[in-house]
N, C-alpha and C positions, 0 to 999 in steps of 0.2 A: 059792476061787472068787471072782474079782473082780466087783465090782458098781459100775457107773457110774450116776450120777444125771443125768438130762437134763430140763431145765425150759424152758418157753416159755409165751407167752400165745397163740401162733398154732399151731393144731392141725396144719395142713398142713405147716408148716415143721418142727415137732417130729417128725412122723411120717416126713418125708423124711430127717431126720438119723438117726433110730433105724433106719430101713430100711437106710441106708448102712452103719451100724455093724454091723448083723446080717450084711449081705452080706460085710463085710470080716473078720469073725471067725467062723471055722468053729465050729459048735456053740453059738453065742451065742443067747440068747433075750431077748425083751423082756417085762418085767412092767409092764403099763400099767394105769393107773386112769383111769376116766372118771366124771364126776359126772352122775347122773340128776337134773336140776334140779327136776323135779316132785315128787320124793320125798326129795331130799337123800341118797339112798343111792348106793352106788358100784357100778360095773361093773369087774370085774377080768378082764383079758385077758392070756394068755400066748401070745406069738407067736414064730414063727421066720421066717426069710427065705422059707420056703415057704408059710406060712399060720398059721391059728389052732390052737393046741393046747388052750386052755381059754377059756371065756367064761362067767363066773359073776357073779351079782348078790350084793353084799355088804351085809348089814344091820349097822349099828353102833349101839351104845347112845347115842353122842354124835357128831354129824357135825362132826369137826374133823380137820385133817390129822395131828396127832400121834396121835390115837386110831386113825386109819386105818392109819398106819404101824406102830403098836405092836400093834394087834389083828389086822391082816390081813397087812400086808407082811412083818413079821418071820417069822411061820409060813410064809408063801409062799416067802420067800428060803431058809429052812432046808430046806424040802421040795425046792425046785428044785436046791439045792446038792448034794443027795444023789443026784441022777440022773446016772449016769456019762456019758451022752451030751451033757450040757450043760457047756460050757466057761466061760461067762461070762454075766452078766445085766446088761441095760440097764434100769434102773428109770425109768419115766416117770410121775411122780405127776400128780395133776390139774393142769390148766392154771393154776389160781389158787394153786398151792402155793408157799410160801416154802421154798427149799432148805435154809436154815439150820435150820428146824424139822424138815424131813424127816431131814436128816443127824443133827441133835442127838438125835432120837428113836431112830434106828437104831444109832448108835455103840455103845451098851452091849451090843448083841446080836451083835457080830461074833465068830463062832467058826468055823462051817463056811464062812463067806464073809467078805470084807472090802471096805470102801469104797475103790475105786481111783481115782475121778476124778469131777469135776462139770463139766457143760457147760450153758451157756445159749444158746439160739438166738433171734436177734433179726432180724425183718424190718425192715431200715433204711429201706425205702420207707414204712413206717408208724410208724417209731420216734418221730418228733417228736410226732405225735398220740397215740401210745400212752403215751409217757412224760410229756408235758406237757399233754395234753388233759384235759378235765373228765369224761370217761366213767368210770363206776364199773364194777366187775366185774359187778354186777347188770344194768346197762344193756347189757352185752355178752353176757349169758347165761353168764358165767364164774363167777358167784358160787356157792358151795357152800351154806353155812348162811345162814339169814336174817339173822343178826347181823353178817355180814361186809360192812362198808360201805366197804372199801378202794377206792381208785381203781385203774384199770388201771395207771397210772403207778407207784403205790406197789408193786404186785405185780411189775411188770417190773423196776423199779429194784432191788428186793431180789434178783431172780434174776441180774441183770447184776453186781451188786456182789459176790455170793458166788462165782460160778463161776470155776474155774481156766481154762477154755477158753470164749471167746466166739465163737460162730459167727454171722456176719452174712450175710444174703442180700439182694441188691439192689445198687444203685449204691454202690461203695466210696468214691466221691468226692462223694456227695450230702450233703444237710443232715442226714439221719438218721445216716449213718456218722460225720459230724463231731460230732454230739451224743454218740454212743457213745464217741468218743475222749476227750471231756471227762469222761466219767463212769467210764471204766475205769482201773484202776491199771496202772502200767508192767509189773508182773509177770504180769498176766493175758494169756494168749496169745490173739491175734486171728486167726481163721481165716475166710477168705472163701469162703462157699458150704457148704451142708450135706454135700457129697460130698468135701470137701477134708480132712476130719479123719479120720485113721487110727484104727482100733479099738485098735491097740497103744498109741497116745498117751493114750487115755482109760482103758484097762483094764490098762495095764502098770505103774502106780505105786501110790501110797498117798495117799489124800485127806488133806490137812492142814486139818482143820476149824478149828483155832485161827487160822491165817493168814487163812482166809476170814472168820472172825468179826471179826478185827481190821479188815479192810477195811470192815466195816459198823458198827464201833464209833465212836460220835460223839466219844469221848474222843481218838481218834487221827485224826480227819478231816483231810484235807489236799487241796488242789486239785491236779488232774493236768494241767489245761490241754489244749490241742489246737489244731488248725487253726481259723481264723476266716473262711475264705473265704465261708461262707454266713451269717455274722453270729452264730455261736455265741460266747457269752462266759461267763467264769467269774470270780466275785468271791471273794476271800478276805478276809472281814471279821473282824478280831481286836481284842480289847481285854482288858486285865486287869480292867476295870470290869464290874460286873454290870448287868443290865437293871433299870430302875426298874419295879416291878410294874405300877403304874397306867399308866405311859406305854407299856409293852409292850402292854397291852390296847388302848390307843388307837391304836397303830401296827401292830397285828398284820396288818390287811388289807393295808396298804402293804408290809409285810415278806413276806407269804406269798401274796398273790393273783397270778394270772397264770400264764403258761406257764413254770413254774420247776421245777427240781429243787433242793431245799435239804436240807442235812444239817449237823448241828453240835451244839454244846452251849452252854449258858448257865447263869448262876446269878443269884439275886436276893438282895439284902442281908438280907432277913428269913429266909433259909434258907442261911446260909453253909456248912453242912455237906453241901449237896446239889448234885450235878451233874445238870443237867436236859438232856434230849435234845430236839432240834428235828429233825423229819423231815417234809418236805413234797414233794408232787408233784401237778401238775395242779390247783393251787388249794386242795388239802387240806393242812392242817398238823396234825401230831400232836405234842403236847408232854407231857412227864412227868418227874417226879423219879425218875431211874433208878439213880444211883450215889451212894455216900457219898464225900465229899471226904476227902482225907488231911489232913495237918498244914498243908499250904499251901492258901491260898485258891484256888478254881477260877478258870478263865479263860473268856472268852466267845469263841466262834469259830463262824462260819457260813460254809460254802462253798456258793455259790449259782451255778447254771448256768441260762442262759436263751437265748432266740433272738430276742427282741424288744428292740431297743436302748433304748427309753425305760424299760424295766423296771429296767435296771441302775442308772440314776441314782436312780430311785424307791426301790429297795431299799437302796442305800447311804445315802441320806438318812434313811430310816426307821430303819435300824440305829443311826445316830448319835443320833437323837432319843430312842431307847429306852434308851440307856445313862444311868447316873448322870452328871451333869455333873461337871466337874473340882472345882467347889466342894463338891458333895454327896459326892464321893468323899473329899475332904480331911477331911470331918467324921467319917469312919470309920463303923463299923457300930453304935455305941452308940445313935444315934437310932432304929434300926430294932428295938430290943428291944421286944417287945410290940406292934409295929405291926399294923394290920389286915392280914389275909392275903388279898389280892385274888385270888391265884392258886389258892386252895384247891380250887375246882371242877375245876381241870385237873391240879393237882399232888398232890392229896390233902391230908389234914390235916397241918399242920406238926408236927414232932417236938416233944414237950414240953420237950426240953432246949434248944431253940433260942430 
């Protein structure tokens, strides 16, 4: 039984895409989850092209997407896969869902069904504001749990970067479509309009989770570029040198503020064994020590996309100011042994071996 995962932050566009897939695949059903924001509980719907088969309220011990998939979606998929009249399932998780978390939770349970494809739907008429604006999920009524402080841009960027198929709705030559072109990888298929994607294209294969995760992995970040007619730009900022911890904090607003999408990695000289992730959208920046470095020292690389010309010069200059100077770099890492850990509140406590 093939299962496709469809994500979006726009309910109307998502539902139009799902309806098109159901009409195109005889016997397909949609397993859709909606968040009841007043209670943080879920509503589970099973739909066909003809109407609603099930509509149930789901209570969870913990309101998070991984719990919802594990506790409710997995049993529901197993149950639906055993119904002879059902040929395929289109899974539509809550609008705030990160598809990498959804798929990562579901993958170990593939027996009666298998993950066949992933799709993200984007309204390019709203894409600039959705991806680069300051709205949070809570302000849009898309937040699930109270602790989810993500911006709309962070949620939508995660959906775009993961999906095998990107379905855009709106002007394909407008500024929103231009921005999406800068953010999507060449291997991601771009489809214009929610009714242009065939069900067999989504349900006829096998979802490659590892390739999708690599697109989102800051260790492998790279710029894709794209048209610039509407002023969209992308910077590829690289250095073998680390960020100076104190100067990074001094420059972090210049590096991350504004209408930007930023992804990448960095390191600091008092943590040479750590590769740190940089993830920003809509003026929010998240950093953390995520990976262990190998035998070679890490490198610093940020890929930054924006739409306002002055931001490019500001970010480039802030990046340069944040790095160790050539003189500091020439002194090596020994001066940093035992240095004050300015980034501990964001990166966690430093490993005792460093």
